[in-house]
Every structure is written in structure tokens, then in C-alpha cells.
N, C-alpha and C positions, 0 to 999 in steps of 0.2 A: 382380558379381564380375569381377575383371580377366581378360582373354584368357589370360595367362600361367597362372593358377590353373585356368581352364576346360580348357586344354590338358593340364596335368598330371592332372586328374581324369578326362579322357577317354582317358588313355593307358591301353591294355589291358595293357601289361607291369607296370604297378604294382598291387600288391595292394590290395584293398578296405580293409584295415586301414590301410595307409599313406595311402590317399586320405582315409579318415575323419579321421586325425590331421592331415592338411594343412587340411582343411576347419574342423576344430576350432581349429587355430592361426590360421587366416584370421579366423575369427568373433571370437576373442579379441583379436586385434590390432585388428580393426575397431571392437570395443567400447571398447577403451582410447582409440583415437584419436577417438572421438565423445564422450568425457568433456568436461564443461564445468565452468567455475568462475564464480563470481559474488562480489561483495563487496557488503556492506551488509546490513541487517537483513531485507530482503525478497527472496525469490528472483524470478527472471523469470516472466512470466506463464505460459510453457509449463511451467515446473517446478510452479507453483502448480496448474496444471490437472491435472497428474500426481498431486499429493497428494489432489486432489478424487477421483480415480478409486480410490484406495486406502484414503482415510480420510473418512468422512462429514464434510463440511464442513472439510476439511483446510486449504484455502487460507484460509478465513476465521479458522480457529483460528491460523494462522501470522501473519496481519495483525493480530489482536487482541494476540497475544503481542508483536509489534513496537511496537504502539501503547502497551501497557502499560510495556514496557521504556523507551520513550521518555519517557513521562510521569514515570515513577520517576526517570530520569536528570535530568530538568529540575527536578523538586522537590528532589533532592539538591544540584543547582548552585545553586538558588535559596537553599536553607538555607545552604549554604557561603559564598555572597556575603553574606548578612545577617549571619552570624556574623563574617565578616572585617571588615564595616563597624562592628560592635559593638566589636570588639577595637581597631580603629583609633581610634574615638571615646574609648574608655577611655584608651588611650595618650595621646591628644591632651590629655586633662584634666590629666595630670601635668605 
């Protein structure tokens, strides 16, 4: 906790209610500033570890979901490419 906050909290002229509000505000601001983001199908390792702590095999489930989605997307792309090739062959026959 920064010295400025400690000084305010230790001030005997400030009511305990106001001190509590200051502490809550500081905690809220700190929590927001510690938020993180990521992009991609799989969260970073520390986030996966957190999922394991709250959901049995949470990290493994997330990895499997990403793998299934990736396989599904590749199958769709493969199907789309094959269909485009078939259509271009049919057009070339005319």
C-alpha cells in the first residue's frame, strides 16, 4: 500500500467509516489495474492454473475445447476448398 494511503489511514482525525471507504476504493482500483487480457483460443498458463483451482480439470477442458474448435475449423476450410475446386472444374468444362 502506498505511503500516502497509509498516512491517511493512520490519521486519527478521520473517522473509521471514511478510512474503510478509502481502503475499499484503493482495493477496487488495485483490482482493476491488475486486470489482464489475452488473445487466442488458449489463456496464459497462470489463468489455466486458476481454472484448475476452481473447476476439476478446468485447464484440460479448455485445451480440449480449443483443439476441437481448431479441428472443426480446419474440416470446414478443407470442405470449402474442395467445393470451390469442384465448382471451378465444372465451370471449366463449359
